[in-house]
N, C-alpha and C positions, 0 to 999 in steps of 0.2 A: 303864613304863606310859605310853601316849600322853596328851598334855594333853587336857582336856575340850574338846569342840566348843562354840564360842560360840553362844548362842541368838540373837545378833544377825546371824548369817550370813543373807544373803538367800536366799530360795528360788529355785529355777531359774525363769526367766521362763516365764510361761504359754505364750507363743508357741513357745519352744524345747521345752517339754514336749509341746505339741500336735504339733509336727513329728515328734518322736520317736515318739509314739503312732501318728501317721498312717503313718509308715514301717513300724512294727512290725505293726500290726493293721489298718490302713486297707484297705478293699476286700475283706477276707477274709470268707468265709461261715463262721459258727461251727458247729462240730460239736456244741456243747453245747446247742443250742436244744431246747426241749421239743417234743413232738409237736404240742401246741396251737399253738405259735408258728410251726411250719414247715408246717402244713397249708395247702394252696393255696386251700381253699374257705372261708376265713374271711370272705369278702365285704368289706363296708366297715368291719368292726370293726377297731379298732386293737389295741394291746396295752399292758400296763403292766409295767414292770420296777421292783421294789422294790430300790433300790440303796443299799448301805451306803457312806456318804461317809467313813468312818473318823473318827479323833479330831481332825482339824484340818489337819495337813500334807497338801496335795494329792498329794504324792509317795507317800503311803501308800495311795492308791487302788489297787484291782486294775486290771489292764489292761482287763478286761471292763467294769468300772464306768466307766472313762474313755471307752471307746468308745461305750457306750450314752448317756452324758451328751452326747457330741458328736453323736449321731444324733437326739436327742430333738426332737420338735415342741414339747413342753411339759414343763417341770420343775415338780413340785409339791414345795415345799421346806420343810424343817423349820428351826427356829430356829438350831440349832447347826451348820449347814453353812457352811463358810467361803467367802469370796469367791474364794480361789484355786481351789477346786473348781468354783464356778459359772463361772469364767473359761474352763472347757473347753467350755461350751455353744456351739453354733454361732450365728452371727449370725442374728437373727430368731426364735430360739426364745423361746416365751412362758415367763415365770416366774410362778408363783402361790405366794405365801407363805402357809403355813398353820401357822406356828410356834406353839408353846405355851411361854409363859414363866410364871413363878410368878405366879398370880393373874390371868393374862390368857391366854385361848385365842382365837386368831384365828377358828377354826371348831371347833365340837364334833366329836368323832371320827366320829359318824355322818354328819355332813355331808361330812367328808373322804372317807369311804368312798363316798358317793354321787357326789362330784365325780370320783373316779377312774373309776367306772363310766361316768359321763356323757361324760367326755373320750374314753375308749376307744371307746364306741359311736359317737362322732362321727368315728371313723377316725384318731385321733391316736396317735402314738407317745409314750407317757407314761413319764417317769422319776419315780418317787416317791423323792425323795432324802432320806435320813435320816442324821443324825450317827451315827457308830459302826456298829453292825450292826443291820439291820432287825428281827431276831428277839431281840435282847437289850434289853429295856425300850424298844423302839421302836414297839410296837403293830402291828408288821408282821403278826402272826398274825391280828389282828382285820380288817385291811384285806384280806388274802388270802381270808379267809372270805367277805367281801362280794363279792370278784371271782369266786370259785368259784360262789357262789349266783346270780350274774348271768350266768355263762357267759362271762366276759371272759378272754381268754388272758393269761397272766402268767408272769413268772419272778422269782426272788429271787437277788440278787447279794450274797453276804456281804461284810462290811467288818470292818476291825480295830476291835473294840469298845474303848470308852474306857478300860476297866480295863487292857487289854493295852498300849495306846498310852501311857497315862499312866505306868504302872509302868515300862515300858522306857525312856522318856525321863526318868524321875526316878531311874534307877539302882536300882530296886527289883524284884528277881526275885520273881514271885508265888509260885513254889515253889522250894524249896532243900532238898537232902538234910539239911542240918544244922538247918533252922529250920521248914520247913512242908511237910508231905506232901500237903496239899490246899488248895484255894482255893474260896471261895464268894462269889457275887455276890448283892447284894440292892439293892432300890430304896427310897430314903427317901420317895418319893411313892406314896401308895396312894389307892384310890378312897374316897370318903366312906363311912364306916360300916364299912370293913374293919378287922380286928383288927390289933394291933401285929405287928411283925416277930417271927420265931422267934428270939428272943435266945439261947435255949439252944443252938440249932444254930450261930448266928453266933459264940458265945463259946467254942467248943471249942478246946482247946490244940493247938499245933503245926499251926495252920491260919491261912491269910491270909484275912481278910474284907475285901471291897470293897463300899462302899455308894455307889451312884449317887444323885445329886440329894438329898443329905442335908445340905447346908451350912446350911439354915435350921433344922434340928433337931440341929445338931452336939452341943451340950451334952447334950441328952437321949439321943442315940445313945451317946455315950461313957459316960454314967452307966449306961445299961442294960447295956452290955457289962461294965462293972465289977461291977454288981449280979448278973450271971449267971455270974461266975467268971473273967473276964479280969482280970489284975492291973492295978492303977492305973498301974503303971510299964511296961505293955506299950507298945512303940513304935508310934506312929501318925503318919500323914502326910496332908496335903492337897496335891493337885496341881491348880492352877488353870490354865485355858487350855492344857491339855496339848498337847504337840508343836508348839506355835506359838512365834514369837519372844516372845510375852507370857507364856510359861509361868513360873509360880512354884511352888516346892516348899517347903512348911513342915513341919518335923518336930517331934515332941515325944513326949509320952506320952498315954495316954487321960486322965490327970488334967490335964495342962498344956495340951493342944492347944486346947480351946475358948477359953481366955483369950488364947493366943498368936494364934489366928486372928482374934479381935476386934481385937487390937493391930495386926496386920498388914493388916487390911482385906481379908481373903480374901472373894471374891464368886463367885457362880456364873458360868460352869460350873466346878465343882471336885469332885473325887472324894476320898473318904475311904478310906485303906488302913490296915488294922490288922494287926499281927503282927510277929514278931521279924525278918522279912525287911526291915522298914523300917530296921533298924539298919545295913543295908548301903548305904543311899542315899549317904552321904558318900563312901564308898570307891569305889562303882561308878558314880557320876555321870559322865556324859560330855557332857551337853547343857546348856550354859548355866551359870548360877551354881550353886555348891554348895548342896545342900539345907540344910546347917547354917548357911549365911550369910543365910538369909531373915530370921530374927529371932534375936538371941543368946539362948542358954539362960540362965535365971536361975541 
């Protein structure tokens, strides 16, 4: 078995990555454009691309995402988009930060929707850059609905969602024939007044559950899973700053993980992964420090 790759390895320089991308896709016309984007009579109207920036490592971008970032007149950027990704933007491209952090939203969602429409109507090539995938807890569906209602041409470029990136870089297969025949994603953030998560569905056996944006309610989430049928000794993990040199993986059980997370000082962005597949993290880890080394088991 090859030795684990160190998390301290430097990423490929942005300039080198840009040169590679320019050689590979630069100057090509895409055969994947929608009819709306390729129609010649769009007039002065620009276009909007909702682009998934992936979980952090810029080399996990799709080629199409990297090319659109490099072509954009303006980038409308979420909180969890890394500087390595932004480094692919062309010189002179405008950046507008609209990130949402816990307890602080730069702009309400409705105003973000209006901003995208306004920029496109001004003839700009807009990239709405989102961490992970635009359609997985990224409010991409709401933004596209606004674009459709306003007649703005758009496309959606999928990205590696945080669950897939975090699990792969933590040595945790989300499905495994011996441990989990299904995987379910949920978000720990809900609109005010919305009911609690479907804990019965999330607590099914032989399933991996991944909860996004749940670190602030970690103790409550673990307790709810136990109350709805998952054993207190079910393996669970937190992956902080996934796929970046700052990644940390903390493993434990549903019973022990909240206290261990407090002790280790785990902070957002972090993803909760629950299920028997977490037990493989120590054996399958390849990126950085072993998951079991984060905090010693009691």
